C-alpha positions, 0 to 999 in steps of 0.5 A: 537367537541361535542360528540352526546349525543342522536340520533332518527333515523327513529322513529316512534310510531303506536297506535290503537285507542281504544284498546290494541294490533291489536284488535282481537286474530287472527291479534295478532297472525298473528302480532307476526308470521310475526314479530317474526318468519318470521322477516317480516314489521309488517302488520299492520303498513301500514294502519297507518295515520298521527296524525292529530286529526282535522280529523276523518280518516278512520283508527283506526291506527294513527302514533303519530310519524313517520319518526323522525331523528334528533341528539342532542349534548352533552351540548346542550339545545334543546327546542321541540315546537309543538301544542297539539297533535303534540306528544312532549310528546310522543318523551320524553317518547320514550327516557325516556323508558316509552313505545318503539318505534314502528320503528327506534331505540334511542340511548342515551348516559348517565343517563337520569332523566325524569320530564315528568308529576307530580309525575313522578317516586314517589310512593305515599305511600312513603315520599318525603325522601324515594322517593329521595333515590328510584330515585337516586338508581333507576338511579345508586346513592349509598345511600351516594351520595344521602345524599350529594345531599339531602339538596340541593334537599329540600331546592330548593323544599321547601318541608322540612316540608313535608319531611317525609310525604307520596307524595300522601297528597302533593299539585301538586305544591309541588310535581312537586317541589320536582320532578324537584328537584330530576331530576336536582340535581341528576346529570344525563347527560340528563335531560327530562322536559316536560310542566309539570313545568307550574304547578309550581307558577311563582317563582318556574318556574323562579327558575327551569329555572335558574337551567336548565340553569346551568345544561346546560351551567355550568355543561354541560349536555344535556337537552330536554325541552318542553314547550308552552312558547316561551319566555322561549324556546329562553332564555333557548335552543340553538336549537329547534326542531318543531312538527307537525302531529307527524313529524318534520317540522323545525329544527334550531336555538332556535330563528328560531323555535320559528318564525317558529312556530308562522309563521307556526304552533301556530294558532290551527286547529279548534277543541273542546276545551276540546281536549286539557286537560292533566294531568287530575285526574282519578276521573274527567271526562270533558263532555264540556268546552264552551265560550260564548256557543261555543265549538270551540277552535276559539273564536272571541271576538267582539268589543262590547263584555264585557265578556268571559263566560266559562262554565265547565261540568263533572262528578266526582266519589268523592267530590271536591272543584274546581275553574276555573284558567285561563291565556290569553297569547300572542302567544309567550307564555307570560302571559299578563292577568290571572283569579287566584280568588282562590289563591287570594280570597280563593273562592272554590266551593264544588261539590258532587260526580256525576254531576258538572258545573262551570261557570264564567263571566269574563270581558273583559279589555275594552282597548284592540285593535285587537290582537291574544292571547291563553288561558291556562285553569285549574279545580283547588283546590286553592292551593292544587291540579290541577284537570286537566290542558289544555295548549292552549286550545283555540285560542282568536282573540280580534277584539278591540277597534276602531283604535287609541283608543285601545291598545295590552293587555300587562302585568303589570310588575309582568307578568299579570294583574288579570282579575275580574268576573262580580261577586263573584258568581259561 
């Protein structure tokens, strides 16, 4: 019988919006007195609201997670599924001890290796080689043990040429390749991987998923995997946990969890497109993202519309060279179409420090019939770095062509077909 590798017991995480601490010195002292001296329950927990980002609410205290309880058995591969803001990344950060739970206990057996965001655990001034040895040492490995794994890590990551270059000079794709290789090859008992794999290209994602399968099935280690790609969840995971508004709403097999998510939770509640932004560079501020003149994340494309008009406005504190990258995915998370002109045309627009605006008028395939999809959006410097990533930032409903004349948006054998813009001008 399998043993329990991870146990989440009544886990909760409360955040005070906009401030650190409770907001005032008197409240901080009161919390300290009640919890540390009198050993009472934290008085500020009682006013926390459920984490529903579609409503403003009446309290500044929000439960990012609440009453989370489930077990993960040794050798399980568990997919954590949910919309943006559901609490997936927060749960993994608690497990990885990046932050502490407000309530409850997490018990984990064995070493944990985490890949939560690009560059997790890397020192930007140190070389790739130095970071590999540092990460291995943190995990309790000897230098000899790390050296034995070094060639495999470098080969998988494909960064041999840059191994002795400071990580700050790596692109986001190179960084995530090395980060995943370090996490996967240094033999942790528990591997934790967030949506960060989406930063890599299709070839790397395929290699990473194959490695996670080897880690779980061949080596019997435990994997927790967060992804918006339902096809990857189904192929990789044995179990699934669906989060909604910070609470567990379903547990079961991977197929059952994906079906529950697609039938009950996949369509986002109405909000702003920019609310989905994650992994944003600190020198970038995004003021607005609009599709066809609207900032709503619910987009309907009428049968007579020819273009998807996308516009991003914001500020940057340093000069950037930027381009839009966009993927249209079906509700299972499989890419159907993509705009990647920056990669295959070398297009990139230079913006000085200050306000910027970048627009694309994307041609809608004329043959598409009625159907629902969603958009993953990037602002990036082609082949160098991502300025932000916004997974599932908008739900897209095609009213489509007349019945009998249209067909569903179906990707070609290379995963998706390339969308085109009205012109090469930005």
